[in-house]
Structure formats: C-alpha cells, structure tokens
C-alpha positions as CSV (number, residue, x, y, z in Angstrom):
1,M,139.1,194.1,93.0
2,R,138.5,196.8,90.5
3,T,137.8,194.1,87.7
4,I,135.0,192.2,89.2
5,L,133.5,195.2,90.6
6,C,133.5,196.7,86.5
7,V,132.0,193.5,85.7
8,F,129.8,193.3,88.6
9,C,128.3,197.1,87.1
10,F,128.1,195.8,83.5
11,V,126.5,192.7,84.5
12,F,124.0,194.7,87.0
13,L,123.7,197.9,83.8
14,G,123.0,194.6,81.3
15,S,120.5,192.5,83.9
16,M,118.3,195.9,84.7
17,S,118.0,197.3,80.8
18,L,116.4,193.5,80.0
19,F,114.4,194.0,82.5
20,A,112.4,197.7,81.9
21,E,112.9,196.1,78.1
22,S,111.1,193.3,79.4
23,A,108.8,194.8,80.8
24,G,107.6,197.7,78.5
25,E,106.8,194.7,76.0
26,N,104.7,193.5,78.7
27,Y,103.0,196.8,79.3
28,Y,103.0,196.8,75.4
29,R,100.6,193.7,74.7
30,S,98.5,194.1,77.2
31,A,98.0,197.8,76.6
32,R,97.3,196.5,72.6
33,K,95.0,193.6,73.8
34,A,92.7,196.2,76.9
35,Y,92.4,198.4,73.5
36,Q,91.4,196.0,71.3
37,A,88.4,194.8,73.9
38,G,87.8,197.7,74.0
39,R,89.5,199.2,76.8
40,N,90.8,202.5,75.7
41,E,91.7,203.7,79.7
42,E,93.2,200.3,80.9
43,A,95.0,200.7,77.6
44,F,96.6,203.4,78.0
45,S,97.6,203.6,81.4
46,L,99.1,200.6,80.5
47,Y,100.8,202.3,77.5
48,L,101.4,205.6,79.6
49,L,103.9,202.4,82.1
50,A,105.3,201.1,79.3
51,R,106.5,204.3,78.3
52,E,108.2,204.8,81.7
53,V,109.9,201.5,81.8
54,G,111.9,202.9,79.1
55,R,109.3,202.1,76.0
56,D,110.1,205.1,73.3
57,D,109.4,203.6,69.6
58,Y,106.9,204.3,66.9
59,W,104.5,201.6,68.6
60,L,104.4,203.0,71.3
61,W,103.3,206.5,70.6
62,Y,100.4,205.3,67.9
63,G,99.2,203.2,70.0
64,I,98.4,206.6,73.2
65,A,97.3,208.6,70.2
66,Q,94.6,206.0,69.1
67,C,93.8,206.0,73.0
68,H,93.6,209.6,72.8
69,F,91.5,209.6,69.5
70,A,89.2,207.1,70.8
71,A,88.7,209.1,74.2
72,G,87.9,212.3,71.9
73,R,91.2,214.2,73.1
74,I,92.2,215.4,69.7
75,D,95.1,217.5,70.9
76,P,96.8,215.4,72.3
77,A,96.0,212.5,70.1
78,L,97.6,214.9,67.2
79,G,100.8,215.3,69.5
80,A,101.3,211.8,69.6
81,L,101.0,211.2,66.4
82,G,104.0,213.6,65.7
83,A,105.9,211.9,68.1
84,A,105.5,208.4,66.4
85,L,106.5,210.3,62.9
86,V,109.5,211.6,64.0
87,R,110.2,207.7,64.2
88,D,108.7,206.3,61.8
89,A,107.7,208.1,59.2
90,N,106.8,205.2,56.5
91,Q,103.5,204.0,58.9
92,A,100.7,204.0,56.6
93,G,98.6,203.5,60.0
94,S,99.7,206.7,61.1
95,Y,98.9,208.6,58.2
96,I,95.3,206.9,58.3
97,L,94.7,208.1,61.9
98,R,95.3,211.6,61.6
99,A,93.1,211.5,58.3
100,R,90.6,210.8,60.4
101,I,91.1,213.5,62.3
102,R,90.8,216.1,59.9
103,Q,87.9,215.0,59.0
104,R,86.3,214.9,62.3
105,Q,87.8,219.1,62.6
106,M,86.3,219.0,58.6
107,R,90.0,220.2,57.1
108,Y,89.5,217.4,54.0
109,P,91.9,219.1,51.8
110,D,94.9,218.4,55.1
111,A,92.8,215.0,55.3
112,E,92.9,214.1,51.5
113,K,96.6,214.5,51.9
114,D,96.8,212.2,54.7
115,Y,95.2,209.8,52.7
116,A,97.2,209.5,50.2
117,I,100.3,209.3,51.7
118,A,99.1,206.5,52.9
119,L,98.0,204.8,49.5
120,R,101.3,205.0,48.3
121,I,102.6,203.2,51.8
122,D,99.8,200.7,51.3
123,P,98.5,200.7,48.2
124,Y,96.1,197.7,48.8
125,N,94.5,199.2,51.5
126,S,90.6,198.8,51.4
127,F,89.4,201.0,54.0
128,V,92.4,203.5,53.0
129,C,90.8,203.5,49.1
130,S,87.3,203.7,50.7
131,Q,87.7,206.6,52.4
132,Y,89.9,208.8,50.1
133,A,86.9,208.0,47.4
134,G,84.5,209.0,49.4
135,L,86.5,212.9,50.2
136,L,87.0,213.6,46.7
137,E,82.8,212.6,45.9
138,Q,82.7,214.9,49.1
139,S,84.5,217.6,47.2
140,G,83.2,216.9,43.7
141,H,85.7,215.2,42.4
142,R,83.7,211.8,41.3
143,A,85.1,210.6,38.2
144,L,88.7,210.7,39.9
145,A,87.7,208.6,42.9
146,Y,85.6,206.1,41.5
147,P,88.8,204.2,40.7
148,Y,89.5,204.3,44.0
149,R,86.1,203.0,44.4
150,V,86.3,199.7,42.5
151,Q,90.0,199.4,44.1
152,A,88.4,199.5,47.5
153,A,85.8,197.0,46.2
154,R,88.5,195.1,44.4
155,L,90.5,194.5,47.6
156,A,87.1,193.7,50.1
157,P,85.5,191.3,47.8
158,N,82.9,189.6,50.6
159,D,81.6,193.9,52.3
160,A,79.4,194.1,51.1
161,H,79.4,198.0,52.5
162,I,82.7,198.7,50.1
163,L,80.7,197.0,47.1
164,L,77.2,199.0,47.4
165,A,79.4,202.3,47.7
166,A,81.3,201.0,44.2
167,A,77.6,200.3,42.8
168,K,76.6,203.9,43.7
169,A,79.0,205.2,42.3
170,A,78.8,203.7,39.3
171,L,75.5,204.9,39.4
172,A,76.4,208.1,40.0
173,L,78.5,209.0,37.1
174,E,76.2,206.7,34.8
175,K,77.8,203.6,34.4
176,F,74.8,201.4,34.4
177,N,76.0,198.1,33.5
178,E,79.1,198.2,36.1
179,S,76.8,199.7,38.4
180,K,73.9,196.4,37.9
181,T,77.7,194.0,38.6
182,W,78.5,195.5,41.9
183,C,74.8,195.4,43.4
184,L,74.7,191.9,42.0
185,H,78.1,191.4,44.2
186,A,77.2,192.8,47.1
187,S,74.2,191.4,47.1
188,R,75.7,187.8,47.7
189,A,78.3,189.6,50.3
190,A,75.6,191.2,52.9
191,P,74.2,189.0,55.1
192,E,70.6,187.9,55.7
193,T,70.4,189.0,59.3
194,A,68.6,192.3,60.7
195,A,71.3,194.2,61.4
196,A,71.7,194.1,58.1
197,Q,68.5,195.0,57.5
198,R,69.0,199.5,56.4
199,L,72.3,197.9,53.3
200,R,69.6,195.8,52.2
201,C,67.5,198.3,52.0
202,D,70.4,200.5,50.4
203,L,70.8,198.3,48.1
204,Y,67.3,197.2,46.1
205,L,67.0,201.1,45.8
206,A,70.1,201.6,43.7
207,W,70.3,197.9,41.8
208,S,66.7,199.7,41.1
209,D,67.2,202.4,39.8
210,A,70.6,201.3,37.8
211,L,68.0,199.0,36.2
212,R,65.6,201.6,35.5
213,Q,67.9,203.5,33.6
214,S,70.0,200.8,31.8
215,G,66.1,200.1,30.6
216,E,65.1,196.7,32.2
217,I,62.5,198.6,33.7
218,A,60.3,195.0,34.7
219,R,63.3,193.8,36.8
220,A,63.4,196.8,39.0
221,R,59.6,196.5,39.9
222,E,60.9,192.6,40.6
223,L,63.7,194.2,42.7
224,L,61.3,197.1,44.5
225,S,58.3,194.5,45.1
226,E,60.2,192.0,46.8
227,L,62.3,195.2,49.1
228,L,58.1,196.3,50.0
229,A,57.7,192.6,50.4
230,K,60.8,192.3,52.8
231,F,60.7,195.4,54.2
232,P,57.0,197.0,54.4
233,E,57.2,200.1,56.5
234,G,60.1,202.6,56.8
235,D,61.5,205.4,54.5
236,H,62.8,203.2,52.3
237,A,59.3,201.5,51.5
238,E,58.1,204.4,51.6
239,K,60.9,205.4,48.5
240,A,60.2,202.2,46.9
241,R,56.5,202.4,47.0
242,A,57.7,205.8,44.5
243,R,59.7,204.2,42.6
244,L,57.2,202.1,41.8
245,L,54.5,204.3,41.0
246,A,56.9,206.5,38.5
247,L,58.0,203.2,36.6
248,T,54.3,202.2,36.6
249,R,53.9,205.3,34.7
250,L,57.2,204.6,32.0
251,E,55.4,201.3,31.2
C-alpha cells in the first residue's frame, strides 16, 4: 500500500510539474507575441504569470526588462536585466538593452562598454555596430568609430539609414570617394515614399558635399537641382539653395 501511495505521489507531482512547465511556456509565448504586437502591459502581465507558475530563466527576465524599458520604468528594467544576466551572462540582448538605458541616462561611457561587450558576443549585429559608432563619434572618436560604421553598412546593405550614416562618417573624415560610394548604395536602398522624404533629402545633401569636396562640381549641382525639383519646400530646400549659390561662386 505504501509503495502504491509513493508511486501515486511521484506520478502526481511529476504531472503537476509538467503542467506548470507547460503553462509557463504558454504564458511566455503569449507574452512575446503581445510585446511584438505593441501590447506592452499585456505582455508584462503574461510574463508575471509565467513567473508565478515557475518559469525563471534568462528569457523571462529579459522579456520583463524589455517591458519595463518600453514603459519608461528604468530602475525596474535594470533590476530585471540584473536577474537575466545572473542566469546567462552570454546573451548580447541584455547588454544592448542596458546600453540603451545608459544612453537615456546620459551615461555614455557605460553605454560604450555595454555595446563593446555585445559586439564581442555578437560581432555581426548591424544595430550594435551602428549604435556603438554613434557613441564613439559623440565622444569625439570619429576615426575609431568609422570601422564600425563600415561594418554596420556591410551587414545591412539594404538599410538606407545605416548606409547614409557610413557616408556621413566618411565625409567627416575626408574620405570623399568612400562617402560617394556609400551615398550611391544608400540611394539604391532608400524607398521612394513620402515617409522617406527626409532621408532622401539628407542623402542628396551629403552626396553633393562629397562630390563638391572631390571636385565634381557639375554633378554636385545636378544633385542639388534634383533635390529642389523633388522637394522645393522646407529646411532641406533652403540648404540646397545655399549650397547651389556657393557652387556658383566656385565656378
């Protein structure tokens, strides 16, 4: 009888454990879907339910940290990230998120360190390369930043924003031919939509500057005229007119 009771208890407890594990996984998956759909508070509640039924791994705490960050709850986000890192210190996501928090806190040296760690873990992450380059540029280290701009552009050849950032970085370092090349790639990647108007205007201005600096005055004028024909109003148009006037004086 005692043997039968022990077997029953073992089976019962095992079934309960499996049920809790299954419930935790279901809550977790639902939380991920809610977060990805922009339903942040729903996701947060589901993560807490997953925690209540026993889930306690890196991904749970990382998800909770993401929800806190999205809601602007900085200290709880850092606390959840700490819990995530205790469970797994080799996931780039935690360092990326913590770096973004440090940026919001204007703790730029700490953000640089976290991005550097993330890059050691995941060196092929174009977002991290781009963000790290931006921080280095902000602290005046443009030459150090440029290889990361290049790496980001190579990893994201269809991202016009990243390509344009590489073009501007090259221009600032007087690498005019490289800047023109990145501008060309960005022009091919930039969508012809109303939402991308500012991007395309920025691109035309940077491209014309690179052309002017390398002595291609006629091509620079052509690009600026094209910009004004497409986008005749706004601050970009005023900048284009001023550049055209300056080019006229050079001829």
